[in-house]
C-alpha positions in Angstrom: -33.7 47.5 -67.0 -31.8 44.1 -66.9 -29.4 45.3 -64.4 -32.1 46.3 -62.1 -34.0 43.1 -62.5 -30.7 41.1 -61.8 -30.1 43.2 -58.7 -33.7 42.4 -57.4 -33.2 38.8 -58.2 -30.0 38.7 -56.1 -31.5 40.6 -53.4 -34.6 38.1 -53.2 -32.2 35.1 -53.2 -30.1 36.7 -50.2 -33.2 37.2 -48.3 -34.5 33.9 -48.6 -31.1 32.3 -47.9 -31.2 34.6 -44.7 -34.5 33.5 -43.8 -33.7 29.8 -44.2 -30.5 30.2 -42.0 -32.4 32.0 -39.3 -35.1 29.2 -39.4 -32.6 26.6 -39.1 -30.0 28.5 -37.0 -31.9 31.1 -35.0 -29.4 32.0 -32.4 -26.0 31.4 -34.5 -24.3 34.3 -36.4 -23.4 33.7 -40.0 -19.7 34.3 -39.2 -19.9 31.3 -36.7 -21.8 29.1 -39.3 -19.3 29.8 -42.0 -16.4 28.2 -39.8 -18.4 24.9 -39.1 -18.1 21.6 -41.1 -21.0 19.7 -42.5 -21.0 17.4 -39.5 -21.1 20.3 -37.1 -24.0 22.0 -38.9 -26.0 18.8 -38.8 -25.0 18.4 -35.1 -26.5 21.9 -34.5 -29.7 21.0 -36.1 -30.1 18.1 -33.8 -29.8 20.3 -30.7 -32.7 20.3 -28.3 -34.9 23.2 -29.5 -35.5 24.9 -26.2 -31.7 25.0 -25.3 -30.0 27.4 -27.4 -26.8 27.9 -25.3 -24.7 25.2 -26.2 -22.9 26.9 -29.2 -24.0 30.5 -28.4 -21.6 33.4 -29.0 -21.6 36.5 -27.0 -24.2 39.1 -28.0 -22.8 41.6 -30.4 -23.2 45.2 -29.7 -25.9 45.4 -32.3 -27.9 42.9 -30.6 -27.4 44.4 -27.1 -28.6 47.7 -28.5 -31.8 46.2 -29.6 -32.3 44.8 -26.0 -32.1 48.4 -24.6 -33.0 50.8 -27.3 -36.5 52.5 -27.1 -38.8 51.5 -30.1 -39.2 54.4 -32.4 -42.7 53.5 -32.9 -43.6 53.8 -29.2 -45.5 56.9 -28.2 -45.3 57.2 -24.4 -48.1 58.9 -22.3 -49.0 58.5 -18.8 -51.5 60.1 -16.3 -50.7 60.2 -12.4 -52.9 63.2 -11.6 -53.5 63.4 -7.9 -56.7 65.7 -8.2 -58.4 64.5 -11.2 -58.9 60.6 -10.4 -61.5 59.1 -8.3 -61.0 56.4 -5.6 -61.4 53.5 -7.9 -59.0 54.8 -10.6 -56.0 53.0 -11.4 -52.6 54.2 -10.5 -49.3 53.8 -11.8 -47.1 52.1 -9.4 -43.3 52.0 -8.7 -43.6 48.5 -7.0 -43.3 46.9 -10.2 -42.9 49.6 -12.7 -46.2 49.1 -14.6 -48.8 51.5 -15.7 -51.9 50.0 -14.1 -54.4 51.7 -16.4 -56.5 50.4 -19.2 -57.1 53.7 -21.0 -53.8 55.5 -20.8 -50.4 54.8 -22.7 -47.4 54.3 -20.6 -44.2 56.0 -19.5 -40.7 55.0 -20.7 -38.8 52.3 -18.6 -35.5 50.6 -19.3 -34.3 47.1 -19.0 -33.6 47.6 -15.2 -37.4 47.7 -14.7 -39.7 45.0 -13.1 -41.6 45.1 -16.4 -38.7 43.4 -18.3 -38.9 40.3 -15.9 -42.7 40.0 -16.5 -42.1 40.2 -20.3 -39.5 37.5 -20.2 -41.9 35.3 -18.3 -44.6 35.7 -20.7 -42.1 35.1 -23.6 -40.9 31.8 -22.0 -44.3 30.6 -21.2 -46.8 32.4 -23.5 -49.9 30.9 -21.8 -49.1 32.5 -18.6 -51.0 35.6 -19.3 -54.1 33.6 -19.9 -53.7 31.6 -16.7 -53.3 34.8 -14.7 -56.2 36.5 -16.4 -58.4 33.5 -15.7 -58.0 33.9 -11.9 -57.6 37.6 -11.8 -60.9 38.9 -10.1 -59.9 41.3 -7.6 -60.8 40.7 -4.0 -62.4 43.3 -1.7 -59.9 45.2 0.2 -60.8 47.4 3.1 -57.5 49.1 3.0 -58.3 50.6 -0.4 -61.5 52.2 0.7 -60.9 55.8 1.4 -63.7 57.8 3.0 -65.2 60.6 0.7 -64.8 63.0 3.5 -62.4 62.9 6.5 -63.7 64.3 9.9 -60.7 66.7 10.7 -61.9 66.6 14.3 -60.5 63.0 14.2 -57.1 64.0 12.8 -54.1 62.8 14.9 -52.5 65.5 17.0 -50.3 67.5 15.1 -47.5 67.5 17.7 -47.8 63.7 17.6 -47.4 63.8 13.8 -44.3 66.0 14.1 -42.7 63.7 16.7 -43.5 60.7 14.3 -41.8 62.6 11.4 -38.6 63.4 13.4 -38.5 59.9 14.8 -39.0 57.7 11.8 -38.5 59.9 8.6 -36.0 62.7 9.4 -32.7 60.6 9.9 -33.1 59.0 6.4 -33.5 62.6 4.8 -32.6 65.3 7.4 -33.4 68.3 5.0 -35.4 70.1 7.8 -33.7 71.6 10.8 -35.6 70.1 13.6 -34.9 72.7 16.3 -35.7 75.6 14.0 -38.9 73.8 12.7 -40.2 73.1 16.2 -39.5 76.6 17.3 -41.3 78.1 14.3 -44.3 75.8 14.9 -44.5 76.6 18.6 -44.3 80.3 17.9 -47.9 80.3 16.6 -49.7 80.0 13.2 -47.7 81.6 10.3 -49.3 83.0 7.1 -46.4 82.7 4.6 -47.2 80.0 1.9 -43.7 78.3 1.9 -44.0 77.6 5.7 -47.5 76.4 5.4 -46.6 74.1 2.7 -43.5 72.6 4.5 -45.4 72.2 7.8 -48.2 70.4 6.1 -45.9 68.0 4.3 -44.1 67.3 7.5 -47.5 66.6 9.0 -48.4 64.4 5.9 -45.5 62.1 6.4 -45.7 62.2 10.1 -49.4 61.1 10.1 -48.4 58.2 7.8 -45.5 57.2 10.2 -47.9 57.2 13.3 -50.9 55.2 11.7 -51.7 52.2 9.8 -52.8 51.8 6.2 -56.4 52.3 6.8 -55.8 55.9 8.2 -56.1 58.6 5.5 -55.4 61.5 7.7 -52.4 62.2 5.6 -54.5 63.4 2.6 -56.1 66.1 4.8 -52.6 67.5 5.5 -51.7 67.2 2.0 -54.7 69.1 0.7 -53.7 72.0 3.2 -50.2 72.1 1.5 -51.5 71.6 -1.9 -52.7 75.3 -2.6 -49.2 76.5 -1.5 -47.5 74.2 -3.9 -48.5 75.5 -7.2 -46.9 76.6 -10.4 -46.8 80.0 -9.0 -44.8 78.7 -6.1 -42.1 77.4 -8.3 -41.6 81.0 -9.6 -40.5 82.2 -6.2 -37.2 80.7 -4.9 -37.6 80.0 -1.1 -35.7 77.2 0.9 -38.9 76.1 2.6 -40.8 75.6 -0.7 -37.8 73.6 -2.1 -37.9 71.3 1.1 -41.8 70.9 0.6 -41.5 69.7 -2.8 -38.5 67.5 -1.8 -40.8 65.7 0.7 -43.8 65.6 -1.9 -41.6 64.3 -4.7 -39.3 62.2 -2.7 -41.5 60.6 -0.4 -45.2 61.2 -0.4 -46.0 60.6 -4.2 -44.2 57.4 -4.0 -46.4 56.5 -1.0 -49.3 57.1 -3.3 -47.6 54.9 -6.0 -47.2 58.0 -8.5 -43.6 57.6 -9.5 -43.5 59.5 -12.7 -45.3 62.6 -10.9 -42.8 62.2 -8.0 -40.0 62.2 -10.6 -41.2 65.5 -12.2 -41.6 67.1 -8.8 -38.2 66.2 -7.6 -36.8 67.4 -10.8 -38.4 70.6 -10.4 -37.1 71.0 -6.8 -33.7 70.1 -8.0 -33.8 73.0 -10.4 -35.0 75.3 -7.8 -32.2 74.3 -5.5 -29.7 74.8 -8.3 -31.2 78.2 -8.6 -30.8 79.0 -5.0 -27.2 77.9 -5.2 -27.8 74.9 -2.8 -25.3 72.8 -4.8 -22.3 75.2 -4.1 -20.3 75.4 -1.0 -19.9 79.0 0.5 -16.6 80.7 -0.2 -16.3 81.7 3.4 -14.5 79.5 5.8 -16.6 77.9 8.4 -14.7 79.5 11.2 -15.5 83.0 9.8 -19.2 82.4 10.1 -21.5 83.1 12.9 -23.4 80.3 14.5 -26.7 81.2 12.6 -24.9 81.5 9.3 -23.2 78.0 9.8 -26.5 76.6 10.6 -28.1 78.1 7.6 -25.6 76.8 5.2 -25.7 73.3 6.9 -29.4 73.2 6.3 -28.7 74.1 2.6 -26.2 71.4 2.1 -28.5 68.9 3.6 -31.4 69.9 1.4 -29.2 69.6 -1.6 -28.0 66.2 -0.7 -31.4 65.0 0.3 -32.7 66.0 -3.2 -29.8 64.1 -4.8 -30.6 60.9 -2.7 -34.4 61.2 -3.5 -33.8 61.4 -7.2 -31.3 58.4 -7.0 -33.5 56.2 -4.9 -36.5 56.6 -7.1 -34.5 56.1 -10.3 -33.0 52.8 -9.4 -35.5 50.6 -11.3 -36.5 52.9 -14.1 -33.8 52.5 -16.4 -33.7 56.4 -17.4 -30.5 58.6 -17.5 -29.7 60.7 -14.5 -29.2 63.9 -16.7 -26.3 64.9 -14.9 -27.5 64.6 -11.3 -24.0 64.1 -10.1 -21.0 66.2 -11.5 -18.1 66.4 -9.1 -16.7 69.3 -11.3 -19.9 71.5 -10.7 -21.3 70.4 -7.4 -19.1 71.7 -4.7 -21.4 71.5 -1.6 -19.6 69.6 1.2 -21.2 66.6 2.7 -23.4 67.0 5.7 -21.6 67.7 9.2 -22.8 67.5 12.7 -25.1 70.7 13.6 -23.2 70.7 17.0 -19.6 70.0 16.8 -19.8 68.8 20.4 -22.1 66.1 19.7 -20.9 63.1 18.0 -24.3 61.6 17.4 -25.9 63.6 14.9 -27.5 60.5 13.2 -29.0 62.5 10.5 -25.8 63.8 9.3 -24.1 60.2 9.6 -27.1 58.6 7.7 -27.1 61.3 5.0 -23.4 61.1 4.4 -23.5 57.4 4.1 -26.5 57.6 1.7 -24.8 60.1 -0.4 -21.8 57.9 -1.1 -24.2 55.2 -2.0 -26.0 57.4 -4.3 -23.0 58.4 -6.2 -22.4 54.6 -7.0 -26.0 54.3 -7.8 -26.1 57.3 -10.3 -23.1 55.7 -12.1 -24.9 52.4 -12.5 -28.2 54.3 -13.7 -26.2 56.2 -16.3 -24.5 53.0 -17.4 -27.8 51.2 -17.8 -29.2 53.9 -20.0 -26.3 53.7 -22.4 -25.6 51.0 -25.2 -24.4 48.3 -25.5 -26.0 46.4 -22.7 -23.9 46.3 -19.5 -21.4 43.4 -19.4 -21.0 40.9 -16.7 -17.3 42.3 -16.0 -18.8 45.7 -15.7 -21.5 44.6 -13.4 -19.0 42.7 -11.0 -16.9 46.0 -10.8 -20.0 48.1 -9.7 -20.8 45.2 -7.3 -17.4 45.5 -5.8 -17.9 49.2 -5.2 -21.2 48.4 -3.3 -19.7 45.6 -1.3 -17.0 48.1 -0.3 -19.6 50.8 0.5 -21.5 48.4 2.7 -18.3 47.3 4.6 -17.6 51.1 5.4 -21.0 51.8 7.0 -20.3 53.5 10.3 -20.2 51.4 13.3 -22.4 53.6 15.2 -25.4 52.8 12.9 -24.8 49.1 13.2 -24.5 49.2 16.9 -27.3 51.6 17.8 -29.9 50.6 15.2 -31.9 48.1 17.7 -31.4 50.6 20.6 -32.5 53.8 19.1 -36.0 54.1 17.4 -34.9 56.9 15.3 -32.5 54.7 13.5 -34.5 51.7 13.0 -36.4 52.7 9.8 -33.4 54.6 8.3 -30.9 51.8 8.8 -33.3 49.3 7.5 -34.0 51.3 4.4 -30.2 51.8 4.0 -29.9 47.9 3.9 -32.9 47.6 1.7 -31.6 50.0 -0.9 -28.2 48.4 -1.0 -29.7 45.0 -1.6 -32.0 46.2 -4.1 -29.4 48.1 -6.2 -27.2 45.0 -6.4 -30.3 43.0 -7.4 -31.1 45.3 -10.2 -27.4 45.6 -11.2 -27.2 41.8 -11.8 -30.7 41.2 -13.3 -30.3 42.2 -17.0 -27.6 39.4 -17.3 -30.1 37.0 -15.8 -32.7 38.1 -18.2 -30.7 37.5 -21.3 -29.6 34.2 -20.1 -33.2 33.2 -19.4 -34.4 34.5 -22.8 -31.6 32.5 -24.5 -32.3 29.3 -22.5 -28.5 29.2 -22.0 -26.9 25.9 -20.7 -24.9 26.8 -17.6 -21.9 24.8 -19.0 -21.4 27.2 -21.8 -21.7 30.4 -19.8 -18.5 32.4 -18.9 -17.3 32.4 -15.3 -18.1 36.0 -14.8 -21.8 35.3 -16.3 -22.4 32.5 -14.1 -21.2 34.6 -11.1 -23.5 37.4 -11.8 -26.5 35.1 -12.2 -25.7 33.3 -9.1 -25.2 36.5 -7.2 -28.6 37.8 -8.5 -30.4 34.7 -7.1 -28.4 34.9 -3.8 -29.3 38.5 -3.2 -32.9 37.7 -3.9 -33.0 34.9 -1.2 -31.0 37.4 1.2 -33.6 40.1 0.6 -36.4 38.0 1.7 -34.5 36.8 4.9 -33.6 40.5 5.6 -37.0 41.8 5.4 -38.4 38.9 7.5 -35.8 39.6 10.2 -36.0 43.5 10.2 -39.6 44.7 9.3 -41.6 46.4 12.1 -45.1 47.7 12.3 -44.5 51.1 10.8 -45.7 52.3 7.6 -42.5 54.0 6.6 -40.5 50.9 6.9 -43.3 48.3 5.8 -44.3 50.4 2.6 -40.7 50.2 1.5 -40.1 46.6 2.6 -43.2 45.5 0.5 -41.6 47.3 -2.7 -38.2 45.6 -1.9 -39.8 42.3 -1.3 -41.8 42.3 -4.6 -38.7 43.1 -6.6 -36.8 40.2 -5.0 -39.5 37.8 -5.2 -39.8 38.0 -9.1 -36.3 36.4 -9.3 -37.3 33.0 -8.0 -40.5 33.4 -9.8 -38.7 33.8 -13.1 -36.5 30.8 -12.4 -39.6 28.6 -11.9 -40.4 29.3 -15.6 -36.8 29.5 -17.2 -35.2 26.6 -15.4 -38.1 24.4 -13.9 -35.6 21.4 -13.4 -32.9 23.5 -11.5 -31.6 21.9 -8.2 -32.6 25.0 -6.3 -36.3 25.0 -7.3 -37.2 23.7 -3.8 -35.3 26.8 -2.4 -36.9 29.1 -4.8 -40.5 27.8 -3.8 -39.6 28.3 -0.1 -38.5 31.9 -0.8 -41.8 32.7 -2.7 -43.8 31.1 -0.1 -42.1 33.1 2.6 -42.7 36.4 0.7 -46.4 35.5 0.4 -46.5 35.1 4.1 -44.6 38.5 4.7 -47.0 40.3 2.3 -49.9 39.1 4.5 -48.1 40.1 7.8 -47.4 43.6 6.5 -51.0 44.4 4.9 -51.9 46.5 8.0 -49.0 48.8 7.4 -48.7 48.8 3.5 -51.2 49.9 0.8 -49.4 47.5 -1.7 -48.9 44.4 0.5 -52.2 42.7 -0.2 -52.2 43.5 -3.9 -48.5 42.4 -4.4 -49.4 39.2 -2.7 -52.1 38.5 -5.1 -49.8 39.1 -8.2 -47.1 37.0 -6.8 -49.6 34.2 -6.0 -51.0 34.1 -9.5 -47.8 34.1 -11.3 -46.6 31.3 -8.8 -49.8 29.4 -9.5 -49.1 30.0 -13.4 -45.6 28.5 -12.9 -47.3 25.3 -11.5 -49.7 25.1 -14.6 -46.8 25.7 -16.9 -44.9 22.7 -15.2 -47.9 20.3 -15.1 -48.9 21.1 -19.0 -48.4 18.3 -21.5 -45.3 18.9 -23.8 -47.4 20.2 -26.5 -49.6 22.6 -24.6 -47.1 25.3 -24.4 -46.2 27.1 -27.6 -42.6 26.4 -28.6 -40.2 29.2 -27.3 -40.0 31.5 -30.2 -37.0 32.2 -32.4 -34.8 34.1 -30.1 -33.3 36.2 -32.7 -36.6 37.3 -34.3 -37.9 38.1 -30.8 -35.0 40.2 -29.9 -35.4 42.0 -33.0 -39.1 42.5 -33.0 -40.5 42.1 -29.5 -37.8 43.1 -26.9 -38.7 46.6 -27.4 -41.7 46.5 -25.2 -39.4 45.7 -22.4 -38.6 49.5 -22.2 -42.3 50.3 -21.8 -44.1 50.8 -18.4 -46.7 48.4 -20.0 -50.1 47.5 -18.9 -49.4 43.8 -19.4 -52.8 42.7 -18.2 -54.6 44.5 -21.0 -54.7 42.2 -23.9 -57.3 42.9 -26.4 -57.8 39.1 -27.5 -59.5 38.4 -24.2 -62.5 40.6 -25.1 -64.5 41.7 -22.1 -62.2 40.7 -19.3 -61.6 43.6 -17.3 -60.6 44.5 -13.7 -59.6 47.1 -11.3 -56.0 47.5 -12.2 -55.1 49.1 -9.0 -54.8 45.5 -7.5 -51.0 45.3 -7.4 -50.2 48.8 -6.1 -53.3 49.0 -3.8 -52.8 52.6 -3.3 -55.8 54.3 -4.9 -55.6 58.1 -5.2 -57.3 59.7 -2.2 -58.5 62.8 -3.8 -61.4 64.9 -2.4 -64.6 64.9 -4.2 
């Protein structure tokens, strides 16, 4: 029909016109272009191609949506089975949010993940992945070699592990009543499954706290707990089994670098806790309860809030919704109180109360990241103000006694680490967008500049904090390596996005300090050496990118097209080293996490 033909001709003309406009003005909206004179349009054409920020308008809601939405074509799968993988198997790892496997698909991650930074680096400097691949042969690492069988006669003394647990782990997450636990342990062997599961999970984490990264005794204790933590055990509500699952999902599986499995287990433990009513405060007044009942209710409160914190801490860099973890209208459990009213130094209660308030802010940030449009600079600064206020209100007891009391050293260090990391994660998305658009600082809004500067300042402060406070203990060093890797990616990104920035020498100094710290911590962190290798390779790639001739790097692609078509993979837990165009290049992808599964065979 003539009408149909005319319609298609008009549509074709519009499409061609749109293509021409996007080619000439890739980052400019049609509304903006329509307001410019001929001279201004010609001036835009003469702009330096790598600098798109001079006339850049704020991103629209639609563009922001494209930056965070999950691609409908993406099919996410993952495999973090503890029992099925051998020692050389790749593991998914929460140090950088990548699925380090060659044969599995990946889990969903949002823009707050480390994957986003790596994708931006590769987008800015496409040859980076080639340079990293060319030097990626994995060095031998004795810390990854787990014996097929562990001589149980050589296991550390159980009481030593229990003492280590309550010294280095307990105050961070005091869900277990120490006095009752020790009393039950000393009363002799027990046959009930919930107790066996809890005891051996305490021994698992205690053995990690008392040993270095070459010691795999923790896996023996975990194997003892495992038969008592099955699907069947999920069907029988019991406080001790909830506590055992909390330690498994909140701590141990993260130590093994299995964040998705940890998230699932913690979620199951939260559901069990709700079924047991741990989220509710008893109707009786405290003074009307017996001492035993008061102690029981306090243990229930602490278990609930520890689960709340475990889930929040683990979710900070995943970019996933909290699914209602915190609802003040339905969660009525009081904050932890001292077990003995006569004792003011119940550090477990003090640390947990402080962490709960932090996690309430963190949950709000997590949920905001999971919603469209992309978080604005103003919102970021408002959340950052909340975090700064929280930090200023940390109880003075913790600050004063941290260096004097061994049981506070790891908890206080972890508290500061999580605070710095959440501020870093909060500011990072605006930095990524700025780097993608190659924005000129002079055209950025003051709030945008403040967020970007804050992100870089926190990164530098984090490296200094780790250098100052880390000590030879796996509980602290394992978390310090994770934090350090997160922080070091910021100056690495800067070397690619802004190689002529006045702070480049400072960024290089920070990166080199991190590399030195990774090496120092390798005896006490499974991930230290592999994290060091990855940072070193990206650092070397930045040198090659800077030294490459002007025409050697592909021109930065059309930002608009890339946002529409290729920003989606930022949401993936992506195996970014697996590029089919490089044919037979393969490696052991556990090199980053360095925490191979230690299943019995």
